[in-house]
Structure formats: structure tokens, C-alpha cells
N, C-alpha and C positions, 0 to 999 in steps of 0.2 A: 759632585756632578760636574762633568767637564762642560765648559761653555760650548755653544753651538754657533755655527757661522750662518748668517743670513745670506740668501741669494739675492740677485738683482730684483726679481719679482717681489720678494719680501720687503725690500727697501722701498720699492715703488708703491706698494700698498700702504706702507707706513707713512710715507711722505704725502701721498694723496689725501690720506685721512687728516694729517696735521694741517695741510693746506686748506682742506674743507672747513675745519672748525675755526681756523683763524679767519678764513674768508667770510664765514657767517658773522663773526664779530665785527669786521670792518663794514660789511654790507648793511648791518643794522645800526651802525653808528649814527647815521643821519636821522634816525627815528627817535633818538634820545634827546628830547627837547625840555624835559622837566624831571624833577626827582621822582614823580609818580611813574614816568616812563621807565626810568632807570631801575627803580626798586620794585615796581609791581607790573611792569609792561603795559601801563595804561589800562589794565584790566581789559585786554582785547584778544586773548589767546583762546582758540577753540578747545573744546573739551578733550578731544582725542589727543591733542598735543600736550595739554597740561597733565592728562592722565599718564601718558608714557613718560613724561618728564618727572612726574611724581615718583614713579617706581624706579626710574633710572638714577635719580639723585640718591636713592638708598643703596644702589648697587655699586658700592665702592670696591676698591681693590682688596681691602681687608675682608669684605664679605665673601668675595669669590674665593680667596685663598683660605679663609677661615672655615667656610661652610664645606669646602672640599675636604679639609682636614677633619672636620667633625663627622662628615659622612664616613670617613675611613675608621675613625675611633668609635663612633656610636651607631652607625648605620642609619636606616631610614627614619628613625625617631627624630633625627635632626630636622626633618621636614616640619616638625611642629613649630619651629621658629618662624616658619612661613604661614602655616595653617592656623594653629592656636595662637601664636604670638604676633599675628599681623592682621588677618582677615577680620575678626570681630571688632578690633579697635578701629580699623579703617572704615568699616560700616558705621560704627558709632560716630566717628569723625564726620562722615558725610551727612548723617541724619540729624545729629544733635549739635555738633560743635561748629560746623561751617556756617550755619545761619548767624551765629554770634560773631564769628571772626569776620566774615565777608560783609555782613550788614553794618558792622561798626566802622567800616572803611579804614580800619587800622592797617598800617603797613608792616606790622610785625606783632608777634605775641607780646613782647615787652610793652609795645605801645598800647595794645589792647588792655593789658593789666593796669596801665596808668589810667586809662579811661574808666576801668571798672573799679579800681581801688585808688591808689595815689602814686606819687613819684617815688616814694621809698620802695614800694613793691616792684615798680618798673626797674629801678636801679639794681635791686638785688637780683632780679631775674636776668637783667642784661649782663651783669658781671659774671654770674654763674654760667650763662650761655656762652659768653665770650671766651671764658677760660676753657670750657669744654670744647668749643670749636677750634681753638688754637691747638690744644693737645691732640685732638682728633686729626687735624690737618697734618700736624707734624708726624704722627704715627703713620698716616697714610702715605705721606711723602717718603718716609724712611722705608716703608714696605715696598713701594714701587721701585725705588732706587736699588734696593737689595735684590729684588726679582730680576731686574735688568742686568745687574752685576753677575748674579749667579747663572742666569740663563744664557746671556750673551757675552759676558765678560766686559761689559761697558764700565767705564769709570763711575764709581758710585756718586761722587759729587757732581760730575758733569750731567749724569742722567737726572739727578734730583733738580738741578737748576733749570735744565732745558724743559722738562715736563711741567714743572711748576710755572715757569715763565710763559709757556704756551697758554695755560689755563688763565693766568692773570691777564694776558694780552687780550684774549677774546671776551673775557668777562668785563674788563674795564672799558673796552670799546663799545660793546653792545648791551651791557647791563644784564638784567634778569632775562630779557627776551633772547639775547644771545645764548645765555646758559640753557634756557629751556629748549630752544631748537637744536642746539648741539647735543643736549641730553637725549633727544629723540633719535638723532643719528647714532649716538653712542649705544642706545638700547639695541638697535638693530645690529650694530657691530659686535656687541657682546653675544647676541644670539648666533650670528653667523660664525663667530670665532670659536665658540665652544660646542656648538652642535656637532661638528665633525669629530671632535675628541670623544664625545659621548657615544656616537654611532660606532666609530672604529674600536673604541674600548669594549663596548658590549659585544661586538662581532668577534673580537679577539678572545674574550673570556668564554665565548660559546653561547651567548644569549642570556636572557634574564634568568631562565631556570638554572643554567650552569653557574651563574654568578651567585644565586641564592644557595646552591649546594656548597660552593666553596666557602661562603660566609657561615654556613652551618658548621663547617670544620673549624673555623675561627672561634665560633661560640663555644664549641666543645673543648677547646684547648687554647684559651686566650693568652696564657702565659708563654706559649710558643711564639706568639707574635707581639710580645712585650706589652700586653694590654691589661694584665692582672698578675697577682702573685701566684706562685706555683701552687697547683692543686685547685685553683678557682675555676669553676665552670659556669656557663650560662645555659639557658634553654636554647634549643636549636634555632628558634626564631628571633633571637636577641638582636640580630642585625637586620632582619628582613621584615619584621612586623612593627607597625607604628604604635599599636596600642597594647597588645597582649603582654609584652614584657613590663610595661608601666603598670598595668593592672595587677601583675604578680608581685610588685613591690620593688623598692630601690635596689635590693641585692640581686635582683633577677635580670638586670640590664646594665650595660657598660656605662650608661650615663649616670646611674646612681640616683635616680629620682622616681617618684611614683606619680600616679595620675593626678593626685590632689595638687602637688607642687607644680606639675605641668600646666594644669588648667588655671589655678588661681595665682600661682607665682608668676609664671610666664604669661599666661593668657589674660590676666587681669592687671596685676600690679605693674609689671614691666612694660607690657605692650601698650596699654592705655596711656601710661606716662610718656612713652616715646611718640607714638603716632598722633596723639591728640595735642601735644604741646611743643614738639620739636619743629621749629620754624624752617628748618632745612627742607622739610617735605611740605609743610603746610603752605609755605610761600608759593609753591607751584599752583595750588588750588586758588590762592588769593589773586593770581594773575588771570583767572578765567574771565570771560566776557560778561557773565551775569551770574545771578545767584544759583540758577539751575545748573549751569555749567560748573560752578564751584563745588556744589554738592555732588555732582556726578564724577568729579575728578578722582576722588579716592575709590569710587566704585569701579571706574574704568581701570585704575591701577591694580585693583584686587584681582582682576582676571588673569593677567600674566603672573602676578605674585603667586597664585595657586599652583601654577605649573613650573615655576622657575626651579624648584628642587631637582627637576630632571637635568638641568644644565649645571647646577652648582653642587649638588649633594651626591648624585649618582656617580660622578667621576671618582669621588673618594671611596665609594663602595666598590667600584671597579678596581681601584688600586689595591684595596685590601684583598679582594678576591684573587687578583693576579698574584699577589704576594703569597697567598695560600695554595697556589697551583704551581708546583715545582717546575713543570715543563714549559712555563711561559717566560722563563728567563727575565723575571722582573721582581723587584721588591721595592717597597717604599724606601726612599733614600735615607741614610743615616744623617745625623746633624752635621752641618758644615763646621769644620774646625780650622783654626789657623795653622799655617805651615809650621810654626814653631812647636805646636802640639804634636804634630807628626814626627818632628825631629826628636822630641822627647820620647815618643813611642818607639822609634827606631833604636834609640840608645837603650831603652829598657829591654827590648827584645834581645839585643846583642849581649846584654849583661846578664840576662836571666839564664837559669840552669834548668834543663829538662829533668834533672834528677830531683828537683823540688817543684813539682808542677803547681801546687797551690800557691806557693810564693811567687812563681813566675807569672801566673795569671793576675795575682793581686798587684804586682809591681807594674805590669803593663797597663792594667786598668787605672791605676793611680796616675801613671804618666799621661794617659789619654783623657782622664777625667770623665770617663764614660763606662757603662757596663759593657763587658766584652764577652764574646762567645769563647768559652774555655777551650773547646776542641780546636777552633781555628787559631787561637793564640798559641797553644802548645805546638800545633803544626808549624807555625812560624818560628817558634823558638828552636825547634828541632832541626830546621833547615836554614836557619839564619846565616850560617857560615857559607852557604852556597848562593845566597841571594844578594843582589845589590839593594841600595836604599830605596830605589823607586819601587821595586817589587815588594819590599817589606811594607812600604807605605800603602800600596794597593791592598796588601793582605790585611793591614790594620783597618783600612776603610771597610772592607767586607766583614771584619770581625766585630765591628761595633754592634752591640745588641740593643740598640735603640733606634727609633724612627723619628725623622723630622717630618711630622705630618704637614707642616706648612709647605713642604716641598712637593706635595702630592700633585698639584695641578701642573707645576713646572715639569715634573718627571713625565707626566702623561703627554704634555705638549711635545716634549723632546722625543718621546717614543713614537708618537703617531703622526706628527705633522711634517710632511715633506715640504719643499719649497712651494710657496703659494699658500698652502694651509698654515704654514708656520707664520707667514706674514699676517694672515687673518687672526690667528690666535694671539700673536703679540699685540696686534692692534686692539683686540678685545681686552687684553690686560690693561693697555694704555687707556682705552675708553672707560674702563671701570674706575681707574684712578681719576680721570678727568671729570667724570660725572659726579663722583663723590666730592672731589676738591672744589668744583664749581659750585656745588650746593653749599659747601661750607663758606666759600667766599661771598656768595650773594646773600646768604643768611647773616653773615657777620656784618655786611654793609648796613643792615637795618638796626643794629644794636645802638 
């Protein structure tokens, strides 16, 4: 995917946003008079703010990219990560867990465990949480830097340091209060940035009904779209129904799970462990002004959580539907490969013989390290003598028979966002990184 150029208005939107979040940090610096102010905002934040911050802290860059990718690979069943895998646990947290956490006046889950058990339990939980937070932060930083490098051509290391530095600046200046109020701003930026992509994508594919029809084509021939082995088929509603494919069994849906695994594995084991003990999100509720506000925080967050699949999963379904519609001139992009790999591919194409088609395809596939479309490879081999290296590389790119699902959201942003909207979408990506990163930093401060 070729980098795109930002216009003046796009840079203006981006700079205004960065100035706003840094300004919030400096504006709140004067209110940080104690460790309680820095770590728990002095327990003074209203419910609607802590509720939006609660959900925003969970909306990291990995979630936006990953859920769009899963929407393309698995369809609407991915929404269960929001419905089954979040809402029940958030309600349980509000009703049963917050009275313990908030009433204890602990500043973190490890501190609460020390009160409830002893220092050994606190130390074990602190170390485990610290290691998880460090790795999660590193993965998130890497993801954003790669996104900016692929989408805009920005230097990877420069993008990583600037974005991470901005987050550290406003969090260290304004503490948890700064993180919470910037997360509210980031929540609205994510909505404003991705809503146009969803609207324009649905309009382009012909609406909800046309998208579902295209996805039925995918379900009937998943091997065509590199989603299953040759000969494998799913029911027509495999991508468009949330429950029926799961009820039919793990072999009847691309996710490969059944209703029991979804409800008890995701809905109970994974979700309760995350939402009820992860201080990255619980900390937002702990900053509420009273017990009632603290208990209401997860409930307020659950409302947008139920509808967020529209913004983060539907784009993936749109991308798969467009890929299955030939006249839309779109396909999910193939994996990004190093320039040296394409050089090897060019050499393999030039040395291959059309008289030995099987050997030609195998040699090119081996050079590229990817599955290749046989017909397109043979077309390149047969015309290689008339093509320059640039055209051969373009042909190799198109012949890769694999999809980079993590590139779904980037490809849609590039396809649908003109100047202005591009700035909003880019700011939404940046906001998603900052909200998740700020959550990691503020939670790590309490370990």
C-alpha cells in the first residue's frame, strides 16, 4: 500500500488535537497536590466522565485494528467480544466488585489484595500486572508506529517516540485526572473519525442488504478468499448471523467455536478475569466522586460498548464484502514485504520457464515466501521479457494469495477519506493509541 500525503487541513486537525491533550495535562498540573490527586484524581470526577474514560481506556489501537481484522475474517460473530465478552462482566463489576474496591479506599487492585490477604499476594499481582502492562504498551507503540509508517510513510522510530512522548507528557503533568479527561476527548475523536468510514463504506457496497449478499458469497466459497482450505464451505449466514453459526457447531463458522465456548470461555472465564481485575479500567471507576458514581461508571460505559461494533467490526465486514464484489476495484491488501523480497521475486520470475508452469509457480512462491496466485504468476513469467522490474513487482504484489487483515482499517481510510476526513481518521487512530497507552501508564503508576 503506497503512503498517502496529508493536506494542510489534515495536519491542522492533528496538531489541534495534540495541543488540546497536552494543554489539558498542563492545565490540570496545579490540581495535583498529593498522591491521591495524582493516582485517583482525589475521587472527584463525575459519573459520565469516568464512564466514557472507562470505555475509552479499553479502546486502544490494537483493538481498533484487530477488531476490524476479525470482522473481515469472522463476520458479525466478532461482536460477541463486546456483547458476551464485556457487558455481563461490566455489570457484575458495578454491582458486586466496586463496593469492595471503592469502599476499601485502595488505590489499586494490588493494594486491595494486600488489604485482603498479605504482602506476598500484592507483590505477585504487582509483578504480573507490571510485566503485562509493559508488554502491552510495547505492542501498542509498535502497532501505531507501523500504522503511521505504512499509511503516511513517516519514519517508524520518529513516530514511536513522538506519540509516546506526548502521552507521557500529559499524564506526568496531570496524573489520572489528565488521562481521564483526555480519554473523554479521545472517545469522541474515535467516533468522529471512524463514523464517516463506516457510512461511506456501507454506501459504496450498496447498503446493509448488499453487504450481506456479498458475504454470503464469501461463506459459500471461503477458499477463494483465502479463508479456508479448498472445498470447505459454510452456511450462507456464517458472516452475517451472530448466533446461528455458533449453535450449528464449530465447523459451521469461520471462528471455529460453538455457543458453549463463546458463553463460558469468553463470557465467563476471560471477560470476568479482565473487566473485574484489570486496574487499567477499574482505576477510572475508583476516581468517581462517591460510591454510587463508582458503581454507575461501568454501567455508563456499557451503553457505548454495546454499539461500538458498528464502528470497529462493520468496517471489516465491509472490506470483505468489497473484496467479494469484483466491480468495486478493492481487495483487502496483501501482507507488506521488504523490498529485498520483491527483488528475489523479480529474479525468480525472470529465471522461471513457462514450459514448466508448476516449477515456475513454486519457485516464485518460494522466493516471495507467500502463497501466490498461479494464473497471475504464469502471466508474469510469460511476459517478463517485456516488463521492467517495477511492473513485475506490481504484478507480484497483486499475485500474493494472502490477505493482511491488520491492514483493513488502513486501506478503508485510504479509500474513503479525502482531506479533512483523512485528518479526522488519522486523529482517531492516534486517539485510540493514546487512550490505551495513557491507561497503561496511569495503571502502572499504582503498582
